[in-house]
C-alpha positions in Angstrom: 10.6 7.7 -16.5 10.8 4.0 -15.2 10.8 0.4 -17.9 6.9 -0.6 -18.5 6.0 -3.2 -20.7 2.6 -2.3 -23.0 0.4 -4.6 -21.2 0.8 -3.0 -17.3 -2.6 -0.9 -16.1 -1.6 2.3 -15.3 -3.8 5.3 -14.0 -4.0 8.9 -15.1 -4.6 11.3 -12.9 -4.5 15.6 -14.6 -2.0 17.7 -11.7 -2.6 21.3 -11.4 0.9 22.9 -10.7 1.7 26.7 -10.1 3.7 27.7 -12.8 5.0 30.9 -10.7 5.6 29.3 -7.3 7.2 25.9 -9.3 4.8 23.2 -6.6 2.6 21.0 -7.3 -1.4 22.6 -6.2 -3.8 19.8 -6.4 -4.2 16.4 -8.6 -7.7 15.1 -9.9 -8.2 11.5 -10.5 -10.9 9.1 -10.1 -11.6 6.0 -7.6 -8.4 3.9 -8.8 -5.6 7.1 -7.2 -7.7 6.9 -4.2 -8.1 3.7 -4.2 -4.1 3.3 -4.1 -3.4 6.7 -1.7 -6.8 4.5 0.9 -4.9 1.7 1.1 -1.7 2.9 2.3 -3.6 3.5 5.8 -4.2 -0.7 6.2 -0.4 -1.2 5.9 1.2 -2.9 8.5 4.1 -1.1 10.1 6.8 -3.1 9.6 5.3 -3.4 5.7 5.9 0.2 5.6 9.6 -0.5 7.3 10.7 -3.2 4.5 9.0 -1.4 2.0 11.2 2.0 2.6 14.7 -0.2 3.4 14.1 -1.9 0.3 14.1 0.9 -1.9 17.3 1.5 -4.1 16.7 5.7 -3.6 19.0 6.8 -0.5 16.9 9.3 -0.1 14.0 6.7 0.7 15.2 6.3 4.5 13.0 4.3 6.8 10.7 6.0 9.7 13.7 6.7 11.8 15.0 4.4 14.8 11.7 2.9 13.0 14.9 1.1 11.3 17.2 -0.1 13.6 13.9 -2.1 14.9 13.5 -4.4 12.2 16.7 -4.9 11.9 17.1 -6.0 15.0 13.6 -8.1 14.6 15.4 -10.0 11.8 19.1 -10.2 13.4 18.0 -11.9 17.0 18.1 -15.5 16.9 14.3 -17.8 16.7 15.3 -19.7 19.8 14.8 -15.7 21.9 10.8 -16.0 20.6 8.3 -17.4 22.6 7.9 -19.5 19.0 9.6 -19.5 15.9 6.4 -18.9 13.9 6.3 -15.7 16.5 9.3 -13.7 14.1 8.1 -14.7 10.8 4.2 -13.0 12.0 6.3 -9.8 13.0 8.9 -9.5 10.2 6.3 -10.4 7.4 2.6 -9.2 8.7 -0.6 -9.4 7.5 -3.0 -6.9 7.1 -6.5 -7.7 7.5 -7.6 -6.2 4.5 -4.8 -7.3 2.7 -7.4 -9.1 0.7 -9.5 -6.4 -0.4 -6.0 -4.8 -1.8 -5.4 -7.6 -4.0 -7.9 -5.6 -5.9 -6.3 -2.5 -6.5 -6.0 -1.5 -9.9 -1.5 -1.2 -9.2 -0.4 -2.6 -6.5 1.7 -1.1 -3.8 2.7 -3.3 -1.3 4.8 -6.4 -2.9 3.9 -8.5 0.0 4.3 -12.0 -1.2 0.4 -13.6 -1.9 -0.4 -15.7 1.8 0.1 -19.4 1.6 -2.2 -21.4 4.6 -0.6 -24.2 6.3 -2.2 -26.6 8.1 -2.0 -29.6 10.8 -1.8 -33.3 8.4 -1.6 -35.0 11.6 -5.3 -34.3 12.4 -6.5 -33.8 9.3 -5.5 -37.5 8.3 -7.6 -38.4 11.5 -10.2 -36.7 10.4 -10.4 -33.2 12.5 -12.1 -30.1 11.3 -8.8 -28.0 10.7 -10.1 -25.8 8.2 -10.9 -23.9 11.5 -7.0 -24.0 12.7 -4.4 -22.9 9.8 -1.5 -20.4 9.9 0.4 -18.5 7.2 4.1 -19.6 8.8 4.3 -23.5 8.0 6.1 -23.5 11.7 3.1 -23.1 13.5 2.8 -25.5 16.7 -0.8 -26.9 15.9 -2.8 -26.1 19.3 -4.7 -29.0 18.5 -1.9 -31.9 19.1 1.4 -29.6 19.1 2.3 -31.0 16.0 3.5 -28.4 13.0 0.8 -27.0 11.1 3.0 -27.4 7.8 1.2 -28.2 5.4 -0.1 -26.6 2.2 -4.0 -26.1 2.6 -6.4 -24.4 -0.2 -8.2 -21.3 1.9 -10.6 -19.2 -0.6 -9.7 -16.0 0.9 -11.1 -14.2 -2.6 -13.3 -10.5 -1.7 -16.3 -10.0 -4.0 -16.0 -6.7 -4.5 -19.1 -4.1 -6.4 -18.1 -2.5 -10.2 -17.1 0.3 -8.3 -14.1 1.1 -6.1 -12.3 -0.9 -3.7 -12.2 1.3 -0.3 -14.3 4.4 -2.7 -17.7 4.5 -5.6 -16.7 5.2 -8.9 -19.4 7.9 -9.2 -17.1 10.5 -9.5 -13.6 11.3 -9.7 -11.3 13.9 -6.5 -9.0 16.9 -5.7 -6.0 15.1 -3.7 -3.9 17.8 -2.5 0.0 18.7 -2.2 -0.2 17.2 1.6 -3.0 14.3 1.0 -5.8 15.4 1.3 -8.7 14.2 -0.6 -11.8 15.7 -1.1 -15.0 14.6 -3.9 -14.9 16.4 -7.5 -16.4 19.5 -6.8 -16.2 23.5 -8.1 -16.6 25.1 -5.9 -13.1 23.2 -3.4 -11.1 24.3 -6.2 -11.9 27.0 -5.6 -12.2 27.4 -1.8 -8.8 25.5 -1.9 -7.6 27.7 -4.2 -8.4 30.9 -2.0 -6.8 29.3 0.9 -3.6 29.2 -0.7 -3.9 32.9 -2.4 -3.7 31.5 -6.0 -6.2 34.8 -7.4 -5.5 34.5 -10.9 -6.0 30.5 -12.5 -4.1 31.9 -15.5 -0.7 30.5 -13.3 -2.2 27.2 -13.3 -1.1 24.3 -15.8 -2.3 21.6 -16.3 0.4 17.7 -17.1 -1.7 14.9 -17.6 0.2 11.7 -15.8 -0.5 8.0 -17.3 1.6 6.1 -14.0 2.6 3.0 -14.1 2.9 0.3 -10.6 6.8 2.3 -9.6 5.8 5.2 -10.5 2.5 5.5 -7.9 4.8 3.3 -4.9 7.2 5.9 -5.5 4.9 8.7 -5.3 3.7 7.3 -1.8 6.4 5.8 0.1 8.0 9.6 -1.4 4.7 11.3 0.6 5.2 8.5 3.8 8.7 9.6 3.9 8.6 14.3 3.5 6.2 16.6 4.5 5.7 16.8 1.2 5.0 16.4 -2.8 7.4 17.5 -5.7 6.3 16.9 -8.9 9.8 16.3 -9.8 8.5 12.4 -7.3 5.6 12.0 -9.3 7.3 12.6 -12.6 9.4 10.2 -12.6 
């Protein structure tokens, strides 16, 4: 298991395993874990390819030819792009949900915090530059044509309720082996077991997992890269 600090946040889930067929049947989790799963839908494709490429395990390969496309983007000189900002934006895509995802209990996206830049020339002349800012210090100002390379403080915080970031905390959820998420209910579990041909619940073993950010990240990356979630992946 990966080393963690004693103060690091963790998420607890219950995994139910078919002891006979040795496979994960489903997991029971609260809103914190489901928030992280749903946050995958907000990740730009470039971020996913970069995350897969940085993983130390060789079994995590980027999605087919997209790895070549991303590497080509890195290798092509900036002079071949419309502006220097274009290459930066393509290599460092930002989701519109970035500020929401900062409130997740565990973060799977290690993208550096956003820095904002404005044009110093326009600011010194008293222009309203608050409407013109960039996350790249090589952007060209639309007003004067100068570089927008002056750091600027911008409050992009998002207020969330007392519940989760994306889902409510009113109840727990069932997460199946193929990442189908549904509200927890006894009827839902029975339907799931019936569909899987499991008639004897004594074959099910409950395993409690306390997962840190690295374990959740590895499990999600594995899911992005394969068709089945393996219990050995979850129990890193």
